[in-house]
C-alpha positions in Angstrom: 7.2 9.4 -6.6 5.3 6.7 -4.9 1.9 6.0 -3.4 1.8 6.9 0.2 5.3 8.4 0.2 5.8 11.2 2.7 6.1 14.8 1.6 9.3 15.5 -0.2 9.7 11.8 -0.9 8.1 11.4 -4.3 5.7 14.3 -4.0 3.0 12.9 -1.7 -0.4 14.5 -2.5 -1.3 17.6 -0.5 -5.1 17.7 -0.2 -5.3 21.2 1.3 -6.8 23.7 -1.1 -3.8 26.1 -0.6 -4.0 28.6 -3.3 -1.8 30.8 -1.1 1.1 28.7 -2.2 1.4 30.7 -5.4 1.8 33.9 -3.3 4.6 32.2 -1.5 6.4 31.8 -4.8 6.5 35.5 -5.3 7.7 36.1 -1.8 10.6 33.9 -2.5 11.5 34.9 -6.1 10.6 38.6 -6.3 11.8 40.5 -3.2 10.3 43.7 -4.4 6.8 42.1 -4.0 7.4 40.9 -0.4 4.4 42.0 1.7 5.9 41.4 5.2 7.9 44.1 7.0 11.4 42.6 7.7 13.5 43.7 10.7 16.2 46.3 9.9 19.0 43.8 10.3 18.9 40.0 9.8 19.4 37.8 12.8 22.5 35.6 13.0 22.4 32.0 14.4 25.7 30.6 15.6 25.7 26.8 15.7 28.2 24.5 17.4 28.2 20.7 17.8 29.2 19.1 21.0 32.4 17.0 21.0 30.5 14.3 22.8 28.9 13.6 19.4 32.2 13.4 17.6 35.7 14.6 18.0 36.2 14.5 14.2 35.7 17.4 11.9 32.4 17.3 9.9 31.3 18.0 6.4 27.7 18.3 5.4 24.7 20.6 5.0 23.8 22.7 8.1 20.1 23.4 8.2 18.3 25.9 10.4 14.5 25.4 10.9 12.2 28.0 12.4 8.5 27.4 13.3 5.7 29.6 14.5 4.3 26.7 16.6 5.4 23.6 18.4 3.0 20.9 17.1 6.1 19.0 16.0 9.8 19.6 16.0 10.6 22.1 13.4 12.6 19.5 11.4 9.3 17.7 10.7 7.3 20.9 9.6 9.1 21.7 6.3 7.5 21.0 3.0 5.9 22.8 0.0 2.4 23.0 1.3 1.0 26.4 2.3 1.6 25.7 6.0 5.3 24.9 5.6 7.5 26.4 8.2 10.9 28.0 7.5 14.3 26.4 6.6 17.7 27.9 5.7 20.8 26.0 4.6 24.5 26.3 4.0 27.4 23.9 3.5 30.1 23.2 6.1 33.5 21.6 5.5 36.0 20.6 8.1 33.7 21.8 10.9 35.4 21.1 14.2 33.6 20.3 17.5 33.0 23.4 19.6 33.7 25.7 16.6 31.0 28.3 15.9 29.4 28.4 12.4 27.1 31.2 11.4 23.8 30.8 9.7 23.1 34.3 8.5 21.7 36.3 5.7 24.0 34.5 3.2 22.2 31.2 3.8 19.4 30.5 1.3 15.9 29.9 2.6 12.5 28.6 1.9 9.7 29.8 1.8 11.5 33.0 2.6 14.5 33.9 0.4 16.8 34.4 3.4 16.9 35.6 7.0 16.6 39.3 6.0 13.0 38.5 5.2 12.2 37.1 8.6 9.4 39.1 10.3 9.6 39.9 14.0 7.8 37.4 16.3 8.2 34.3 18.4 9.7 31.1 16.9 10.8 27.7 17.8 14.4 27.2 16.4 16.2 24.0 15.6 19.4 23.1 13.8 20.5 19.9 12.1 23.6 18.7 10.3 23.0 16.3 7.4 26.4 14.7 7.5 28.4 13.9 4.4 31.3 11.5 3.7 33.7 11.2 0.8 33.3 8.5 -1.8 36.3 7.7 -3.9 34.8 6.5 -7.2 36.4 4.0 -9.5 36.9 6.8 -12.2 39.1 8.8 -9.8 36.5 11.4 -8.8 35.9 12.1 -5.1 32.4 13.2 -4.2 31.0 14.2 -0.7 27.5 12.9 -0.2 25.1 11.8 2.6 25.4 8.0 2.9 22.3 6.0 3.4 21.9 4.8 7.0 18.9 2.5 6.5 16.3 5.2 6.5 16.0 5.9 2.8 17.7 9.3 2.5 15.4 11.3 4.9 17.6 14.1 6.2 15.4 14.8 9.2 15.4 11.1 10.3 18.8 9.9 9.1 20.7 7.9 11.8 23.9 9.7 12.8 22.8 13.2 11.9 23.4 15.7 14.7 20.6 18.1 15.8 19.6 20.5 18.6 16.6 20.4 20.8 14.0 23.1 19.7 14.3 26.3 21.7 11.8 29.2 21.8 13.1 32.7 20.9 11.9 36.1 19.9 12.9 38.0 16.9 12.9 41.8 17.4 12.4 44.4 14.7 15.0 46.6 16.5 18.6 46.0 15.3 20.6 42.9 14.8 20.3 39.9 17.1 22.4 36.8 17.6 21.3 33.4 18.9 23.2 30.3 19.8 22.3 26.7 19.1 24.2 23.6 20.1 23.9 20.3 18.3 24.0 17.8 21.2 21.6 15.1 20.0 22.1 12.4 17.4 19.5 10.4 15.6 19.8 6.8 16.7 20.4 3.7 14.5 17.4 1.9 13.0 16.5 -1.5 14.4 16.2 -3.9 11.4 13.0 -5.9 11.1 12.9 -9.5 12.2 12.1 -12.4 10.0 8.7 -14.0 10.3 7.1 -17.2 9.0 6.2 -15.4 5.7 8.5 -12.4 5.5 12.2 -12.8 5.2 14.9 -10.1 4.8 18.0 -10.5 2.6 21.1 -8.4 2.0 23.9 -9.0 -0.4 27.1 -7.3 -1.4 27.0 -6.1 -5.0 30.3 -6.6 -6.9 29.3 -4.2 -9.6 28.2 -1.3 -7.3 31.1 -1.8 -4.9 33.5 -1.4 -7.8 31.8 1.7 -9.0 31.6 3.4 -5.5 35.0 2.3 -4.3 33.6 0.7 -1.2 31.2 -2.1 -0.2 27.6 -1.5 -1.4 24.8 -3.7 -0.4 21.4 -4.4 -2.0 18.5 -5.7 0.0 14.9 -7.0 -0.2 11.9 -8.0 1.8 10.7 -11.3 0.6 7.1 -12.5 1.0 7.1 -16.3 0.8 4.0 -18.4 -0.2 2.1 -20.6 2.1 3.5 -24.1 2.2 7.0 -23.0 1.3 8.7 -25.3 3.7 6.3 -28.2 3.1 6.8 -28.2 -0.6 10.6 -28.3 -1.3 9.9 -29.5 -4.8 8.1 -26.3 -5.8 9.7 -23.4 -7.7 7.9 -20.1 -7.9 7.3 -17.1 -10.2 8.7 -13.8 -8.9 6.8 -10.5 -8.6 9.0 -7.5 -8.1 7.4 -4.5 -6.5 9.2 -1.2 -7.3 8.9 1.9 -5.2 10.6 4.0 -2.6 12.7 2.6 0.2 10.7 0.1 2.2 11.6 -0.4 5.9 9.7 -3.7 5.8 7.3 -5.6 3.6 4.2 -3.4 3.4 0.5 -4.2 3.4 0.8 -7.7 4.9 -0.5 -8.5 8.4 -1.4 -11.8 10.0 -3.6 -10.4 12.7 -6.9 -8.4 12.5 -6.7 -4.6 13.1 -5.7 -3.6 16.6 -8.9 -3.3 18.6 -7.7 -0.3 20.6 -6.3 1.6 17.6 -7.3 5.3 17.7 -8.7 6.3 14.3 -6.6 8.9 12.5 -7.4 11.2 9.6 -5.7 11.0 6.2 -5.4 14.6 4.9 -4.3 13.2 1.6 -7.5 11.2 1.0 -9.9 13.0 3.3 -10.6 9.7 5.1 -11.2 9.2 8.8 -9.8 6.0 10.4 -7.4 5.3 7.5 -5.0 3.6 9.8 -7.7 1.0 10.6 -8.5 0.6 6.9 -4.8 0.0 6.2 -4.6 -2.7 8.9 -7.8 -4.4 7.6 -6.6 -4.4 4.0 -3.3 -5.9 5.1 -5.1 -8.6 7.1 -7.4 -9.3 4.1 -4.4 -9.7 1.9 -2.9 -12.3 4.3 -6.2 -14.2 4.3 -6.1 -14.3 0.5 -2.4 -15.2 0.5 -3.0 -18.4 2.6 -6.3 -19.4 1.0 -6.5 -22.7 -0.8 -7.1 -21.5 -4.3 -4.6 -18.6 -4.3 -1.6 -19.1 -6.7 1.7 -19.5 -4.9 4.5 -17.1 -5.9 7.2 -14.9 -4.3 6.8 -11.1 -3.9 9.8 -8.9 -3.2 10.2 -5.3 -2.3 13.7 -4.2 -3.1 16.1 -1.9 -1.2 18.5 0.0 -3.3 19.1 3.4 -1.7 22.0 5.6 -3.0 23.7 8.7 -1.5 21.4 10.7 -3.8 18.0 9.3 -3.0 15.9 6.6 -1.3 16.3 4.4 -4.4 18.4 4.3 -7.6 15.6 4.3 -10.1 16.7 0.8 -11.0 18.7 1.7 -14.1 22.4 2.2 -14.9 23.5 5.9 -14.6 26.6 7.9 -14.9 26.5 9.3 -11.3 25.0 6.4 -9.4 26.5 3.4 -11.2 25.1 0.2 -12.7 22.1 -0.3 -10.5 20.0 -1.7 -13.3 22.5 -4.5 -14.0 23.1 -5.1 -10.3 19.4 -5.6 -9.6 18.7 -7.7 -12.6 21.8 -9.8 -12.7 22.9 -9.9 -9.1 20.1 -9.4 -6.6 17.2 -11.0 -8.4 19.1 -14.2 -9.2 20.4 -14.3 -5.6 16.9 -14.2 -4.3 15.6 -16.8 -6.8 18.4 -19.2 -5.9 17.9 -18.7 -2.1 14.1 -19.1 -2.2 13.6 -21.5 -5.2 12.4 -19.0 -7.8 12.0 -20.3 -11.3 14.7 -17.9 -12.4 13.6 -17.3 -16.0 12.3 -14.2 -17.7 8.8 -15.6 -18.5 8.3 -16.1 -14.7 9.2 -12.6 -13.6 6.9 -9.6 -13.4 7.4 -6.0 -12.3 4.9 -3.5 -10.9 4.7 -0.3 -8.9 3.4 3.2 -8.8 4.9 6.7 -9.4 8.7 6.2 -9.0 7.9 2.5 -8.9 5.8 2.8 -12.0 8.6 4.4 -14.0 11.1 1.8 -12.7 8.7 -1.1 -13.6 8.5 0.3 -17.1 12.2 1.1 -17.4 13.5 -2.3 -16.4 11.0 -3.9 -18.8 12.2 -1.7 -21.6 16.0 -1.9 -20.8 15.9 -5.6 -20.0 13.0 -6.8 -22.3 13.8 -10.5 -22.1 14.3 -10.7 -18.3 10.7 -9.8 -17.4 7.3 -11.0 -18.8 5.2 -7.9 -18.0 5.2 -4.5 -16.3 2.2 -3.0 -14.6 3.0 0.7 -14.6 0.9 2.9 -12.4 1.1 6.7 -12.4 4.6 6.6 -13.6 7.1 9.5 -13.3 7.5 11.2 -16.7 7.9 8.6 -19.4 8.1 11.3 -22.2 10.2 14.3 -21.4 8.2 16.5 -23.7 5.8 16.4 -20.7 8.3 16.5 -17.8 5.4 17.4 -15.6 4.5 20.8 -17.0 7.8 21.3 -18.8 9.0 20.3 -22.3 12.7 20.0 -21.6 13.5 20.0 -25.3 11.6 23.1 -26.4 10.9 25.3 -23.3 13.5 27.8 -22.3 12.7 27.9 -18.6 11.5 25.2 -16.1 10.0 27.7 -13.7 8.2 30.2 -15.9 6.2 29.9 -19.0 7.9 31.4 -22.0 6.5 34.9 -22.4 7.9 38.3 -23.4 6.0 40.3 -20.8 4.3 38.1 -18.3 5.9 36.0 -15.5 3.6 33.0 -15.2 4.8 30.3 -12.8 4.7 26.7 -14.0 2.5 24.6 -11.7 3.9 21.4 -10.1 1.0 20.2 -7.9 -2.8 20.4 -8.2 -5.8 18.6 -6.8 -8.5 16.8 -8.9 -10.3 20.1 -9.5 -7.2 21.7 -10.9 -6.5 24.0 -7.9 -2.7 24.6 -7.8 -0.9 24.1 -4.5 2.8 24.5 -5.5 5.0 25.6 -8.3 8.0 24.1 -10.0 10.1 26.9 -8.5 9.0 26.1 -5.0 9.9 22.5 -5.2 13.3 23.3 -6.6 13.9 26.2 -4.2 13.4 23.8 -1.3 15.8 21.3 -2.8 18.4 24.1 -3.2 18.1 24.8 0.5 18.5 21.2 1.5 21.6 20.7 -0.6 23.6 21.8 -3.7 25.1 19.6 -6.4 22.0 17.5 -6.6 22.4 16.5 -2.9 19.0 17.4 -1.5 17.8 13.8 -1.5 14.6 15.0 -3.2 12.7 14.4 -6.5 14.2 16.7 -9.1 17.7 16.1 -7.8 17.4 12.3 -8.1 16.1 12.7 -11.7 19.3 14.6 -12.4 21.5 12.0 -10.5 19.9 9.3 -12.6 19.4 10.9 -16.1 22.3 13.4 -16.3 25.9 12.8 -17.4 28.6 13.2 -14.7 30.3 16.6 -14.6 34.0 17.2 -14.2 33.5 17.6 -10.5 32.0 14.2 -10.2 28.5 15.4 -9.6 25.5 15.2 -12.0 25.3 18.0 -14.6 22.2 20.2 -14.0 19.4 20.0 -16.4 18.6 23.6 -15.5 20.0 26.3 -13.4 18.6 25.8 -9.9 18.0 29.5 -9.3 16.9 30.8 -12.6 15.3 27.7 -14.1 17.1 28.2 -17.5 17.2 24.8 -19.2 20.5 23.3 -20.6 19.3 21.7 -23.8 22.5 19.8 -24.4 21.8 17.9 -21.1 18.2 17.5 -22.3 19.4 15.7 -25.4 21.5 13.3 -23.2 18.3 12.6 -21.2 16.4 12.0 -24.5 18.8 9.4 -25.9 19.3 7.5 -22.6 16.2 7.8 -20.4 13.2 9.2 -22.3 11.2 5.9 -22.4 8.7 6.9 -25.1 11.6 8.2 -27.3 13.6 5.0 -26.8 10.6 2.8 -27.7 10.0 4.8 -30.9 13.6 4.9 -31.8 14.2 1.1 -31.2 10.8 -0.4 -31.9 12.1 -2.6 -34.7 14.1 -4.5 -32.2 12.2 -3.8 -29.0 8.7 -4.3 -30.3 8.8 -8.1 -30.7 10.3 -8.5 -27.3 7.8 -6.2 -25.5 4.6 -7.3 -27.2 1.8 -7.5 -24.6 4.1 -6.5 -21.7 3.4 -2.8 -21.1 0.3 -2.0 -19.0 0.1 1.7 -18.1 -2.4 3.3 -15.7 -2.8 6.9 -14.6 -5.4 9.3 -13.3 -6.4 12.0 -15.7 -6.0 14.5 -12.9 -2.7 13.2 -11.5 -1.5 15.7 -8.9 1.9 16.1 -10.7 0.5 16.2 -14.3 2.1 12.8 -15.0 -0.9 11.8 -17.2 0.4 14.3 -19.8 3.4 12.1 -20.6 1.2 9.0 -20.7 -1.0 10.7 -23.4 2.1 11.2 -25.5 3.4 7.7 -25.0 0.0 6.3 -25.8 0.0 8.2 -29.2 3.0 6.2 -30.2 2.0 2.9 -28.7 -1.4 2.8 -30.3 0.0 3.3 -33.8 2.7 0.6 -33.5 2.7 -2.3 -35.9 4.9 -5.3 -36.6 4.0 -5.9 -33.9 1.3 -3.8 -32.3 2.3 -3.2 -28.6 -0.6 -5.3 -27.5 -0.7 -3.9 -24.0 -3.0 -1.5 -22.0 -3.1 2.2 -21.4 -6.0 3.2 -19.1 -7.1 6.4 -17.3 -9.0 7.0 -14.1 -11.7 9.8 -14.4 -10.7 12.7 -12.1 -8.3 10.3 -10.3 -5.4 11.8 -8.6 -1.9 10.4 -7.9 -1.5 7.4 -7.8 -4.3 5.7 -9.7 -3.4 2.1 -10.6 -6.2 0.8 -12.8 -9.0 0.1 -10.4 -12.3 1.5 -11.7 -14.3 0.0 -8.8 -12.7 1.4 -5.7 -11.4 4.8 -4.6 -7.6 5.4 -4.8 -7.1 5.1 -1.0 -8.3 1.5 -1.3 -6.8 0.3 -4.6 -3.3 1.6 -3.7 -3.3 -1.0 -0.9 -4.0 -3.9 -3.4 -1.0 -3.9 -5.7 0.0 -7.4 -4.8 -3.3 -9.0 -6.0 -4.9 -6.7 -8.6 -2.7 -7.7 -11.6 -2.7 -11.4 -10.9 -5.3 -12.4 -13.5 -3.2 -10.9 -16.3 0.0 -12.2 -14.8 -1.3 -15.8 -14.8 -2.6 -15.4 -18.3 0.8 -14.3 -19.5 2.5 -17.2 -17.7 0.3 -19.7 -19.4 0.7 -18.0 -22.8 4.4 -17.3 -22.8 6.0 -20.1 -20.8 8.2 -22.2 -23.0 7.4 -25.9 -23.7 8.2 -28.0 -20.7 8.1 -25.1 -18.3 7.1 -25.7 -14.7 3.4 -24.6 -14.5 2.3 -27.0 -11.7 4.7 -27.3 -8.8 3.7 -23.8 -7.5 0.0 -24.4 -7.9 -0.5 -26.6 -4.9 
């Protein structure tokens, strides 16, 4: 999860009061309660791909999207909000050009369970193939996964994916119907960003990850250089590492005022008109601070570490994704520090981020306690799995339904600041199941499994729970506890970790976080506040009625403070540098 991430990429907040979403849950899960009148026979969609796209057989996930309107292409209208349009999915293997593949009643769907539930009416139809490739892992396993193509694992925007143009059709209630779709379009490659005076882009081959994946794997970063970098070759700089989802370029930095002709837009998430203009102004304001005479000079990086499972690796070592924690800490960061004259010592490095980035900032500080001098952790993904959103993975039996002998109460997954529920745990997971099996959806719950779970005999992550029923595998939960439950690891290892983390953990969350992430923070705070020898000496702070992703700013609304990550923690960072730098450390060359 991350501030500003699009829907399905870290659970961006939906600010529509869509209580109807709970009704959709029952349409999907309890067919006997379906209120619509389906046609007598389910339609069948036959799909081919044109040989002009490829003469090679294809593996992947074939997706069929149906929309009741054409405001956008159907591939851009799928989500968990109440206005989500329809999607159905199935695997294909060895699919040859020109060969017909059927998407029929056997394909699972969302929000409708399958095509037999499709009501009669007019639709815009589109098909897309999320293409897979085989990875021959160093342990001998072979897994078929969607490779990253520079877009951050977005199936509907991934370069190289085949798709069809939307076509309008009518579904009749009279008898079976068959429709034909042809994939004759391909999503083009992404043009990489160009270097500027202040922003540079780096890419390096990781030896560790290349060995794990059995092929070349690259890590990247967008690097923001300080004013006077070229004029002060003697200077060496502290390093600020911003964690989050896949960044296509360095965000929130702009050397020009807002575009005068920019048409104001509306942010549904924040309920703010002209948010695009606000963003440009904030980015320009940051630039003006960055080049001001009294601003401290340091380097900021936004890292790129997508995997075949998600838009980033979660910055830790894992069984199914490989040693990303070690690769980032011991390969990429030293590479950047050497190239751009970083100080290159733990006391001079700081991590920060929100949501996914908040969890990552905390995780790397905990797992590499001497390599970083502070983590500023905003609205983190669950840091205590007793509050895995609204699920206790150790004690609850089912992830989708509250434990009850007679009632079937869905566990909520998304709310607004007043507590209105917009989507359930089942709905998020059902959509993921449509987008891909074996943790291959590229979405939130699947990346948690790809990161936290052991690898199964088939080479894929072991499920924490059954994707259809929600029944929790408590053996897997115990593996999660011992390896990735950050609160548990802190408590278990405080005798050795405590002295190395004193004063380094700063945690912020809204008390009405959309994804209930504050619940895990409460549990972590209970432990941290009672620590001794040493006391943790950090910060845990809450925003009153603040939604995802509040980051510690009590003065400004969230839609403003989320744009100020690169400056808001500086006072504490400078204080820690002065307090923790070893004798003789360079505290002056970067303060020109």
